[in-house]
C-alpha positions as CSV (number, residue, x, y, z in Angstrom):
1,X,-0.1,-0.1,-0.1
2,X,3.0,2.2,0.6
3,X,4.2,1.5,-2.8
4,X,1.0,2.5,-4.2
5,X,1.0,5.8,-2.4
6,X,4.6,6.6,-3.4
7,X,3.7,5.9,-7.1
8,X,0.5,8.0,-6.9
9,X,2.5,11.0,-5.6
10,X,5.1,10.6,-8.3
11,X,2.5,10.4,-11.0
12,X,1.0,13.7,-9.6
13,X,4.2,15.5,-9.6
14,X,4.9,14.5,-13.0
15,X,1.4,15.6,-14.2
16,X,1.9,19.1,-12.4
17,X,5.2,19.4,-14.2
18,X,3.8,18.6,-17.7
19,X,0.4,20.3,-17.1
20,X,0.8,23.0,-14.7
21,X,-2.2,24.5,-13.1
22,X,-3.7,27.7,-14.8
23,X,-3.1,30.7,-12.5
24,X,-5.4,33.7,-12.9
25,X,-4.0,37.0,-12.8
26,X,-5.4,39.1,-9.8
27,X,-3.7,42.2,-10.5
28,X,-6.5,44.6,-11.5
29,X,-4.3,48.0,-10.7
30,X,-4.0,48.7,-14.3
31,X,-7.8,48.7,-15.0
32,X,-10.1,51.9,-14.5
33,X,-13.9,52.2,-14.9
34,X,-14.9,55.4,-16.6
35,X,-18.5,56.3,-15.6
36,X,-20.9,59.0,-16.4
37,X,-21.0,58.4,-20.1
38,X,-24.2,59.1,-22.3
39,X,-26.0,55.7,-23.0
40,X,-25.6,54.9,-26.8
41,X,-27.1,52.0,-28.9
42,X,-24.7,49.3,-29.9
43,X,-24.4,50.3,-33.7
44,X,-22.6,53.5,-32.4
45,X,-20.0,51.5,-30.2
46,X,-17.4,51.7,-33.0
47,X,-17.8,55.5,-33.3
48,X,-18.0,56.2,-29.5
49,X,-14.9,54.0,-28.3
50,X,-12.4,56.2,-30.5
51,X,-13.8,59.3,-28.8
52,X,-12.9,58.0,-25.4
53,X,-9.6,56.8,-26.6
54,X,-8.6,60.1,-28.0
55,X,-9.6,61.9,-24.6
56,X,-7.5,59.2,-22.4
57,X,-4.4,59.5,-24.6
58,X,-4.2,63.1,-23.7
59,X,-3.5,62.1,-20.2
60,X,0.3,61.9,-19.0
61,X,1.9,60.8,-15.7
62,X,2.5,63.7,-13.5
63,X,5.9,62.7,-12.2
64,X,7.4,61.5,-15.4
65,X,5.2,63.2,-18.1
66,X,5.1,59.7,-19.5
67,X,2.1,59.3,-22.2
68,X,-0.2,56.6,-21.2
69,X,-0.7,53.5,-23.2
70,X,-4.1,51.7,-23.6
71,X,-4.0,48.0,-24.2
72,X,-7.9,47.4,-24.3
73,X,-11.2,49.2,-24.2
74,X,-14.4,47.2,-23.2
75,X,-17.9,48.6,-23.1
76,X,-20.7,46.7,-21.6
77,X,-24.1,46.5,-23.0
78,X,-27.7,45.7,-21.6
79,X,-29.8,42.8,-23.1
80,X,-32.7,44.7,-23.6
81,X,-32.8,47.2,-25.0
82,X,-29.6,46.8,-26.9
83,X,-27.6,49.8,-25.5
84,X,-24.6,50.7,-23.2
85,X,-24.7,50.8,-19.6
86,X,-23.1,54.3,-19.3
87,X,-19.4,53.2,-18.2
88,X,-16.6,51.6,-20.1
89,X,-13.5,49.5,-18.7
90,X,-10.1,50.6,-19.7
91,X,-6.9,48.3,-19.4
92,X,-3.8,50.2,-19.3
93,X,-0.2,49.4,-19.5
94,X,1.0,50.4,-16.0
95,X,-0.8,51.0,-12.6
96,X,0.8,54.6,-12.8
97,X,-1.4,55.3,-16.0
98,X,-4.5,54.1,-14.2
99,X,-3.7,56.5,-11.4
100,X,-3.1,59.4,-13.8
101,X,-6.2,58.8,-15.5
102,X,-8.3,59.0,-12.3
103,X,-6.5,61.9,-11.0
104,X,-7.0,64.2,-14.3
105,X,-10.2,62.9,-15.6
106,X,-12.4,62.4,-12.4
107,X,-14.8,65.3,-12.3
108,X,-13.7,66.9,-15.6
109,X,-16.7,67.8,-18.1
110,X,-17.2,65.4,-21.1
111,X,-20.1,66.6,-23.3
112,X,-23.1,68.7,-22.1
113,X,-24.2,67.7,-18.8
114,X,-22.1,64.6,-18.7
115,X,-19.2,64.5,-16.2
116,X,-16.5,61.8,-15.8
117,X,-16.5,59.6,-12.8
118,X,-13.4,57.6,-12.7
119,X,-12.9,54.6,-10.3
120,X,-9.9,52.2,-10.0
121,X,-11.3,48.7,-10.4
122,X,-10.9,47.8,-6.9
123,X,-13.1,50.7,-6.1
124,X,-15.7,49.8,-8.6
125,X,-15.9,46.2,-7.4
126,X,-16.5,47.4,-3.9
127,X,-19.3,49.3,-4.9
128,X,-21.0,46.3,-6.5
129,X,-20.4,44.4,-3.2
130,X,-23.1,46.7,-1.5
131,X,-26.0,44.6,-0.5
132,X,-29.2,45.2,-2.3
133,X,-31.2,45.1,1.0
134,X,-30.5,47.7,3.8
135,X,-28.9,46.2,7.0
136,X,-29.2,48.7,9.7
137,X,-26.0,49.4,11.5
138,X,-25.4,48.4,15.2
139,X,-25.8,51.2,17.7
140,X,-22.7,52.2,19.4
141,X,-22.6,53.8,22.9
142,X,-22.2,57.6,22.5
143,X,-18.8,58.9,23.6
144,X,-18.8,62.7,24.6
145,X,-16.1,64.2,22.6
146,X,-13.6,66.6,24.1
147,X,-14.3,70.2,23.8
148,X,-11.3,71.2,21.6
149,X,-12.0,75.1,22.1
150,X,-12.5,75.1,25.7
151,X,-9.4,77.0,26.4
152,X,-10.8,80.0,24.3
153,X,-13.5,80.6,26.8
154,X,-11.9,79.9,30.1
155,X,-11.4,82.7,32.5
156,X,-7.6,83.1,31.8
157,X,-8.2,83.3,27.9
158,X,-11.0,85.9,28.6
159,X,-8.7,88.0,30.7
160,X,-6.3,88.2,27.7
161,X,-3.8,85.4,28.8
162,X,-2.3,83.0,26.4
163,X,-0.9,79.6,26.7
164,X,2.7,78.3,25.8
165,X,4.4,75.1,25.6
166,X,8.2,74.4,26.8
167,X,10.1,71.3,26.0
168,X,13.3,70.7,27.9
169,X,15.3,67.6,28.6
170,X,12.7,64.6,28.2
171,X,9.5,66.7,29.3
172,X,7.1,69.3,27.8
173,X,5.0,71.6,30.1
174,X,2.1,73.8,29.0
175,X,1.5,76.9,31.0
176,X,-0.7,80.1,31.1
177,X,1.1,83.2,30.8
178,X,1.5,84.5,34.4
179,X,4.2,85.0,37.0
180,X,3.1,82.1,39.0
181,X,1.3,79.8,36.5
182,X,0.2,76.4,37.2
183,X,1.3,73.7,35.1
184,X,-1.6,72.5,32.9
185,X,0.1,69.5,31.5
186,X,3.6,67.9,32.1
187,X,4.3,64.6,30.2
188,X,7.3,63.0,28.5
189,X,6.8,63.5,24.7
190,X,6.7,60.7,22.1
191,X,9.5,62.5,20.1
192,X,11.9,65.4,19.9
193,X,9.7,67.8,18.3
194,X,6.4,69.4,19.2
195,X,4.2,71.7,17.0
196,X,1.0,73.6,17.2
197,X,-1.5,73.6,14.5
198,X,-2.5,77.1,12.9
199,X,-5.4,77.7,15.3
200,X,-3.9,76.1,18.3
201,X,-6.4,73.3,18.5
202,X,-3.9,70.6,18.2
203,X,-0.5,70.0,19.7
204,X,1.5,67.7,17.4
205,X,3.8,65.1,18.6
206,X,5.5,62.3,16.6
207,X,5.7,58.6,17.3
208,X,7.7,56.0,15.6
209,X,4.6,54.8,13.5
210,X,3.1,58.0,12.8
211,X,1.6,61.3,14.3
212,X,-0.5,62.1,17.3
213,X,-2.7,65.1,17.7
214,X,-3.3,66.0,21.4
215,X,-6.0,68.4,22.7
216,X,-8.9,69.1,24.8
217,X,-9.1,70.2,28.3
218,X,-7.3,66.9,29.6
219,X,-4.8,66.8,26.6
220,X,-5.8,63.3,25.5
221,X,-5.2,61.9,22.1
222,X,-7.7,63.2,19.6
223,X,-6.3,61.7,16.2
224,X,-3.6,59.5,15.3
225,X,-2.1,59.0,11.5
226,X,-0.4,56.0,10.8
227,X,2.7,56.8,8.6
228,X,6.2,55.3,9.6
229,X,9.3,57.6,10.1
230,X,7.4,60.7,9.8
231,X,9.7,63.7,10.3
232,X,7.6,66.6,9.4
233,X,3.9,67.7,9.1
234,X,2.1,70.5,7.4
235,X,-1.6,71.7,8.4
236,X,-3.8,73.4,5.9
237,X,-4.5,77.0,7.1
238,X,-8.0,76.1,8.3
239,X,-6.7,72.8,10.0
240,X,-8.9,70.7,7.7
241,X,-6.1,68.7,6.1
242,X,-2.9,67.5,7.1
243,X,0.4,66.4,5.1
244,X,2.8,64.1,6.6
245,X,6.4,63.5,5.3
246,X,8.5,60.3,5.7
247,X,11.9,60.8,3.8
248,X,12.9,57.4,4.7
249,X,10.2,55.9,2.6
250,X,11.3,58.2,-0.4
251,X,14.6,56.4,-0.7
252,X,12.9,53.2,-2.1
253,X,9.6,54.8,-3.2
254,X,7.8,53.3,-6.2
255,X,6.6,56.2,-8.4
256,X,3.3,54.3,-9.4
257,X,2.5,53.8,-5.8
258,X,4.1,56.7,-3.7
259,X,3.9,56.8,0.0
260,X,6.4,59.3,1.3
261,X,4.0,62.2,1.5
262,X,0.4,61.5,2.6
263,X,-2.5,63.9,2.8
264,X,-5.2,63.3,5.5
265,X,-8.5,64.4,6.4
266,X,-8.0,65.8,10.1
267,X,-11.6,65.4,11.2
268,X,-12.1,61.8,9.9
269,X,-8.6,60.7,10.1
270,X,-8.8,59.4,6.6
271,X,-6.1,59.0,4.1
272,X,-6.9,60.9,1.0
273,X,-4.0,60.7,-1.3
274,X,-0.3,60.1,-1.5
275,X,2.5,61.8,-3.4
276,X,6.1,61.3,-4.2
277,X,8.9,63.2,-2.9
278,X,10.6,65.6,-5.2
279,X,14.5,65.2,-4.3
280,X,15.3,68.8,-5.4
281,X,12.5,70.3,-3.0
282,X,12.7,71.1,0.4
283,X,9.9,70.7,3.1
284,X,7.1,72.0,3.2
285,X,6.8,70.6,-0.5
286,X,3.1,72.1,-1.0
287,X,1.6,75.4,-0.6
288,X,-2.0,76.1,0.3
289,X,-4.7,78.6,-0.5
290,X,-6.2,80.5,2.5
291,X,-9.4,78.8,2.3
292,X,-8.1,75.2,2.4
293,X,-9.6,74.8,-1.2
294,X,-6.5,74.4,-3.3
295,X,-2.9,73.2,-2.7
296,X,0.1,73.2,-5.3
297,X,3.7,72.6,-5.8
298,X,6.2,73.0,-8.7
299,X,7.4,69.9,-10.6
300,X,10.0,70.4,-13.3
301,X,8.9,74.2,-13.9
302,X,5.4,73.3,-14.0
303,X,2.6,74.3,-11.1
304,X,0.6,71.4,-10.2
305,X,-2.5,73.0,-8.4
306,X,-5.0,70.7,-6.9
307,X,-8.5,70.8,-5.6
308,X,-9.3,69.5,-2.2
309,X,-12.8,68.6,-3.3
310,X,-11.7,66.3,-6.1
311,X,-8.1,65.6,-4.9
312,X,-7.2,66.0,-8.6
313,X,-5.7,68.9,-10.8
314,X,-7.6,72.0,-11.3
315,X,-9.1,72.0,-14.9
316,X,-7.9,74.6,-17.3
317,X,-10.2,76.8,-19.6
318,X,-11.0,73.7,-21.9
319,X,-11.9,71.6,-19.0
320,X,-8.8,69.4,-19.2
321,X,-6.8,68.8,-15.9
322,X,-3.4,69.9,-16.6
323,X,-0.6,71.7,-14.7
324,X,-0.2,75.4,-14.9
325,X,2.3,76.2,-17.8
326,X,3.8,79.8,-18.3
327,X,6.0,81.2,-20.9
328,X,9.0,79.7,-18.9
329,X,9.9,77.1,-16.0
330,X,8.3,78.4,-12.5
331,X,10.8,78.3,-9.6
332,X,8.9,79.7,-6.9
333,X,5.2,80.6,-5.9
334,X,3.2,81.6,-3.0
335,X,-0.6,81.9,-2.3
336,X,-2.2,85.2,-1.0
337,X,-3.2,84.7,2.8
338,X,-6.6,86.3,2.3
339,X,-7.6,85.8,-1.5
340,X,-7.5,83.4,-4.2
341,X,-4.5,84.9,-5.8
342,X,-1.1,82.8,-6.6
343,X,2.1,84.8,-7.2
344,X,4.6,82.8,-9.5
345,X,8.2,83.8,-10.3
346,X,9.8,82.6,-13.7
347,X,13.6,83.5,-14.2
348,X,15.3,85.0,-17.1
349,X,15.5,82.3,-20.1
350,X,16.3,82.8,-23.8
351,X,16.8,86.6,-23.5
352,X,13.2,86.7,-22.0
353,X,13.3,88.8,-18.8
354,X,12.5,87.3,-15.6
355,X,8.9,87.8,-14.6
356,X,6.3,87.7,-11.6
357,X,3.0,86.9,-12.6
358,X,-0.3,87.2,-10.4
359,X,-2.6,84.6,-11.1
360,X,-6.3,84.6,-10.2
361,X,-7.4,80.9,-9.3
362,X,-8.9,78.8,-10.3
363,X,-9.4,80.6,-13.6
364,X,-5.6,80.7,-14.1
365,X,-6.1,84.3,-15.5
366,X,-3.0,86.8,-15.2
367,X,-4.3,89.9,-13.2
368,X,-0.9,91.5,-12.9
369,X,2.6,91.2,-13.7
370,X,6.0,92.7,-13.6
371,X,9.2,92.0,-15.5
372,X,12.9,92.3,-14.4
373,X,16.4,91.9,-16.0
374,X,19.9,91.1,-14.7
375,X,18.2,88.8,-11.8
376,X,20.2,86.9,-9.4
377,X,17.4,85.8,-7.1
378,X,13.7,86.5,-6.0
379,X,11.8,86.3,-3.0
380,X,8.0,86.6,-2.6
381,X,6.6,88.5,0.4
382,X,2.8,88.6,1.2
383,X,1.6,90.8,4.0
384,X,0.7,87.9,6.4
385,X,-2.7,89.0,8.0
386,X,-4.3,91.6,5.9
387,X,-3.1,90.5,2.5
388,X,-3.3,94.0,1.1
389,X,0.0,94.0,-0.4
390,X,2.5,91.8,-2.2
391,X,6.2,92.6,-2.1
392,X,8.7,91.1,-4.6
393,X,12.4,91.2,-3.5
394,X,14.8,91.0,-6.4
395,X,18.6,90.8,-6.0
396,X,20.1,92.1,-9.0
397,X,23.7,92.7,-10.6
398,X,24.5,96.0,-12.8
399,X,25.4,95.6,-16.4
400,X,29.2,95.0,-15.7
401,X,28.1,92.2,-13.3
402,X,30.4,93.4,-10.7
403,X,28.2,95.1,-8.5
404,X,24.9,94.0,-7.0
405,X,21.9,95.9,-5.7
406,X,18.3,95.1,-4.5
407,X,15.1,96.4,-5.9
408,X,11.5,95.8,-4.7
409,X,8.1,95.8,-6.5
410,X,4.9,96.3,-4.5
411,X,1.7,95.2,-5.8
412,X,-1.4,97.0,-4.3
413,X,-3.8,94.2,-4.2
414,X,-7.1,96.1,-3.2
415,X,-6.7,98.9,-5.5
416,X,-8.3,98.8,-9.2
417,X,-5.9,96.9,-11.7
418,X,-3.5,96.3,-9.0
419,X,-0.9,99.0,-9.5
420,X,2.8,98.3,-9.1
421,X,5.5,100.6,-7.3
422,X,9.2,100.2,-7.4
423,X,11.8,100.8,-4.8
424,X,15.6,100.5,-5.5
425,X,18.4,100.1,-2.8
426,X,22.1,100.2,-3.6
427,X,22.7,98.4,-0.2
428,X,22.5,94.9,0.5
429,X,19.1,93.9,2.1
430,X,19.4,91.7,5.2
431,X,15.9,91.4,6.4
432,X,12.4,92.5,5.1
433,X,9.0,92.2,7.0
434,X,5.5,93.7,6.6
435,X,3.6,95.2,9.4
436,X,1.0,92.2,9.7
437,X,-2.3,94.4,9.6
438,X,-1.1,97.8,8.7
439,X,0.3,99.8,5.9
440,X,4.1,99.8,6.8
441,X,7.1,97.6,6.3
442,X,10.8,97.5,7.5
443,X,14.1,96.8,5.9
444,X,17.5,96.1,7.3
445,X,20.2,97.2,4.8
446,X,23.9,97.8,4.7
447,X,26.8,98.3,2.4
448,X,28.1,94.7,3.3
449,X,26.4,91.6,4.7
450,X,29.6,91.0,6.8
451,X,29.2,94.6,8.7
452,X,28.2,94.5,12.5
453,X,25.8,97.2,12.2
454,X,23.0,97.9,9.7
455,X,20.4,100.7,8.9
456,X,16.8,100.0,9.5
457,X,14.2,101.9,7.4
458,X,10.6,102.3,8.0
459,X,8.3,102.9,4.8
460,X,4.5,103.5,4.4
461,X,2.1,102.4,1.5
462,X,-0.6,104.7,2.9
463,X,-2.1,107.4,0.7
464,X,-1.5,105.5,-2.6
465,X,2.2,106.4,-2.7
466,X,5.4,104.7,-1.2
467,X,6.8,106.8,1.4
468,X,10.2,106.5,3.5
469,X,9.1,107.3,7.1
470,X,12.5,107.2,8.9
471,X,15.9,105.5,8.8
472,X,17.6,104.3,12.0
473,X,21.5,104.2,11.2
474,X,24.0,101.8,12.7
475,X,21.8,99.4,14.5
476,X,23.1,96.0,15.8
477,X,20.2,94.1,14.1
478,X,19.8,91.4,11.6
479,X,16.3,90.4,12.1
480,X,12.8,91.9,12.3
481,X,9.9,90.9,14.5
482,X,6.6,92.9,14.2
483,X,4.0,92.5,16.8
484,X,0.8,90.5,15.4
485,X,-1.2,93.6,16.0
486,X,1.4,96.1,14.4
487,X,2.9,99.2,15.9
488,X,5.6,97.5,18.1
489,X,8.6,95.9,16.4
490,X,11.6,94.3,17.8
491,X,15.1,94.9,16.2
492,X,17.1,91.6,17.1
493,X,20.7,90.9,16.6
494,X,20.7,87.0,16.7
495,X,23.1,84.1,16.2
496,X,26.4,85.7,14.8
497,X,25.5,89.4,16.4
498,X,25.5,90.3,20.1
499,X,22.1,89.0,21.0
500,X,20.7,92.5,21.3
501,X,16.9,93.1,21.4
502,X,15.6,96.7,20.8
503,X,11.9,97.4,21.4
504,X,10.9,100.2,19.0
505,X,7.5,102.0,18.9
506,X,6.8,102.7,15.2
507,X,4.0,105.2,15.7
508,X,6.1,107.6,17.7
509,X,9.5,106.3,16.4
510,X,10.9,106.1,20.0
511,X,13.2,103.3,21.2
512,X,11.5,101.7,24.3
513,X,14.4,99.9,25.5
514,X,17.3,97.8,24.6
515,X,18.2,94.5,26.4
516,X,21.4,92.6,26.1
517,X,20.2,89.0,26.5
518,X,21.4,85.8,25.5
519,X,18.9,84.2,22.9
520,X,18.8,82.0,19.9
521,X,15.2,82.8,18.9
522,X,12.4,85.3,19.4
523,X,8.5,84.7,19.1
524,X,5.6,87.3,20.0
525,X,2.5,86.0,21.6
526,X,-0.8,86.2,19.5
527,X,-1.9,89.3,21.2
528,X,1.2,91.3,20.5
529,X,1.5,92.2,24.2
530,X,4.4,89.9,25.2
531,X,7.5,88.6,23.6
532,X,9.4,85.4,24.5
533,X,13.4,85.2,23.8
534,X,14.8,81.8,24.7
535,X,18.2,79.9,24.2
536,X,17.5,76.5,22.5
537,X,20.0,73.7,23.1
538,X,19.8,73.1,19.3
539,X,22.2,76.1,18.8
540,X,23.7,76.8,22.2
541,X,24.5,74.4,25.0
542,X,24.9,77.1,27.7
543,X,22.7,79.4,29.5
544,X,19.4,77.5,28.3
545,X,16.1,78.9,29.3
546,X,13.6,81.6,28.3
547,X,12.4,85.2,29.2
548,X,9.1,86.8,28.6
549,X,9.0,90.6,28.0
550,X,6.3,93.0,27.5
551,X,5.9,95.0,24.4
552,X,7.7,98.0,26.0
553,X,10.8,95.7,26.7
554,X,10.2,95.2,30.5
555,X,11.1,91.8,31.8
556,X,8.0,89.9,33.1
557,X,9.2,86.2,33.5
558,X,12.6,84.5,33.5
559,X,13.1,80.8,33.7
560,X,16.3,78.7,33.5
561,X,16.1,75.1,32.3
562,X,19.1,72.7,31.5
563,X,18.8,71.0,28.1
564,X,16.0,73.5,27.1
565,X,14.6,72.7,23.6
566,X,11.5,74.5,22.5
567,X,9.3,77.6,23.5
568,X,6.1,78.0,21.4
569,X,3.1,80.3,22.2
570,X,-0.3,78.6,21.5
571,X,-1.9,80.3,18.3
572,X,-5.3,81.6,18.2
573,X,-8.0,81.3,15.5
574,X,-9.2,84.5,13.7
575,X,-11.7,86.5,15.7
576,X,-15.2,86.0,15.0
577,X,-15.9,90.0,15.4
578,X,-17.0,91.8,12.4
579,X,-14.9,94.8,11.1
580,X,-17.7,97.0,12.4
581,X,-17.4,95.8,15.8
582,X,-13.7,95.9,16.0
583,X,-13.7,99.5,14.8
584,X,-16.2,100.1,17.7
585,X,-14.0,98.8,20.0
586,X,-11.1,101.0,18.9
587,X,-13.1,104.2,19.6
588,X,-11.3,106.0,22.3
589,X,-14.3,106.1,24.7
590,X,-14.9,102.3,24.3
591,X,-11.1,101.6,24.4
592,X,-10.8,103.6,27.6
593,X,-13.7,101.6,29.2
594,X,-12.0,98.4,28.5
595,X,-8.7,99.5,29.4
596,X,-9.9,100.6,32.9
597,X,-11.5,97.3,33.2
598,X,-8.6,95.4,32.5
599,X,-6.3,97.7,34.7
600,X,-8.5,97.0,37.6
601,X,-8.3,93.2,36.9
602,X,-4.3,93.5,36.6
603,X,-4.3,95.5,40.0
604,X,-6.2,92.7,41.6
605,X,-4.0,90.1,40.4
606,X,-0.9,92.0,41.3
607,X,-2.3,92.4,44.8
608,X,-3.0,88.8,45.2
609,X,0.3,87.8,43.7
610,X,2.1,90.3,46.2
611,X,0.2,88.9,49.0
612,X,1.1,85.3,48.0
613,X,4.8,86.2,47.5
614,X,4.8,88.0,51.0
615,X,3.1,85.0,52.4
616,X,5.8,82.5,51.0
617,X,8.5,85.0,52.2
618,X,7.0,84.9,55.7
619,X,6.7,81.0,55.7
620,X,10.4,80.7,54.6
621,X,11.4,83.1,57.3
622,X,9.5,81.3,59.9
623,X,11.1,77.9,58.8
624,X,14.6,79.3,59.1
625,X,13.9,80.9,62.5
626,X,12.5,77.5,63.6
627,X,15.7,75.7,62.1
628,X,18.0,78.3,63.9
629,X,16.4,78.0,67.2
630,X,16.8,74.1,66.9
631,X,20.5,74.5,66.1
632,X,20.8,76.8,69.2
633,X,19.3,74.3,71.4
634,X,21.5,71.4,70.3
635,X,24.5,73.8,70.6
636,X,23.7,74.6,74.2
637,X,22.9,70.9,75.1
638,X,26.4,69.8,73.8
639,X,28.4,72.5,76.1
640,X,29.7,69.9,78.4
641,X,30.7,67.5,75.8
642,X,32.7,70.2,74.1
643,X,34.3,71.4,77.5
644,X,35.3,67.7,78.1
645,X,37.2,67.8,74.8
646,X,38.8,70.9,75.8
647,X,37.0,73.1,73.5
648,X,36.2,76.7,75.1
649,X,33.1,78.4,73.8
650,X,33.2,82.0,72.7
651,X,30.9,84.1,75.2
652,X,29.6,87.4,74.4
653,X,31.5,88.8,77.4
654,X,34.7,87.7,75.9
655,X,34.3,90.7,73.2
656,X,34.0,94.4,73.6
657,X,33.2,97.1,71.1
658,X,35.5,100.0,70.4
659,X,33.8,103.0,68.6
660,X,36.1,105.5,67.1
661,X,34.8,108.9,65.3
662,X,37.0,110.2,62.6
663,X,36.1,113.6,61.0
664,X,37.0,114.6,57.4
665,X,36.3,117.9,55.6
666,X,34.5,116.8,52.3
667,X,34.1,120.3,50.8
668,X,34.2,124.0,51.9
669,X,31.8,126.8,50.7
670,X,32.4,130.5,51.7
671,X,29.4,132.7,51.7
672,X,29.7,136.3,52.1
673,X,27.0,138.0,54.3
674,X,26.2,141.5,53.6
């Protein structure tokens, strides 16, 4: 029987070698289903399929610009009547071709009222698996979500205080701004970096397998996004979306199935789409529009602008989803913080001058542009909060190419036809910064970038004309920090300079004070009332810690901490008050009323703080006196023991005091009496 079994196994093995079993191809990644097509009779199939083929062949792969290859088209038909079902199956050569078709055709117009709906085969198959009969979902117990904005209507926040987070050694702590603030949270972070979301709703910490968002009154985990080896994140301005970046995954990344950059929906935690890392680009790779509707990046000189609604390229005027192509390769771009405008810089090429174009999105129409020659580099500066102005800083060389200078072009966004004004400086520009919500800007400039002192000039855009307000000469400053509400600015000399902070009132052009303080970084709180300077262990290993200053340069709080890494104010969301209400609050009568109210609160807090400090001093004094009395009692009780050892105590009677008066003439004044 054993012989028969062995023979049977041998025969089965030989049969498998001679006639191997058929294996079906289970890879459907190259197939897409194009839906939303008009229903046509069978006799028109041969005319309709070439039309679809021509549209598909216009699509190319985004990362490589490779044209797609169609292997087969199949259009299913109904039995009765003999007409199509409104969709078509497309078999492509590569899965990257299928992804490109879905990204660029999905949501685009076809003919008349018909709109393309493109699905990967796996997605389409999952839709067919939905049962015909409704199966009710099982009830889940309701869990009360955390109030993520509770900190905004707390007593401390309503009194004008802000929170901040510090990270030192292996711990992070969150405080309210106060001289004697209580720690709100103290934990060991999951990684070596912390970040706030743009509106301060979440605190971001990194884990080995992804990103964790903390928030709520108890700082619990609100969301977790699984993406291994993440090193950086980027929120959209309104916190609806989140990019995570894992550079380690980009080293062995398949362009057809990228996974190094992932876009997430913050509210649901759902993975929306993945992108490949562009090696020559830094981080952040993408740039966002102010309202979270669009995001974009530059790939090989083309601007790829996407819609968050369709997660695909924005269509052009013909309805085709293509990248934005200008007269030359684009190298930099930036979205307006308040309007659907996109500023793009195109360098000089083939004797065509460099150009900055302002595009209206999503129409892609050019609303304003400016040309330059002899350009070395260009930087785009939008006014951060108001978005009223756009500054283009252009570093240029002379005709001989031996000398360099800097020119600025200023676009007035709110005025008709967006006029442009120019400003030329013969000096080298060290720093430039807009007043966030005003009409002024500041420039640090000097003859040489290696100088230890520079000039600081203030300009105004008010009244429809660019005007120089004042120039401060020979200042030890290489950085500018405007208060978020304007008026106050800090002229800082950081890193290579003498660590000097000068607080300056631009309304009165008055220096409020200069502080010589060791610091590596500076940041304002959201209200513009307090400024933090700190020494980070990233750049300096000595004298680590932070100081908080008032807007007038008075030290408010100082903390020294070993191995101190980060200090970050918690951002606030935009105000819900209307412009009319804000203007009403700025009226002198109303402002003085609120000023009196908060001064009274400050006085009460100062009184309570002073009483608390006095109580602590008295408590320490009593503790010291108690300890001193115990030591005296011990001293007296050991007197006999000291005498037995030959130790003689010094009594008060062994000492006497000698007082000696010495007179010395300091000055003489003679007065003649008449």
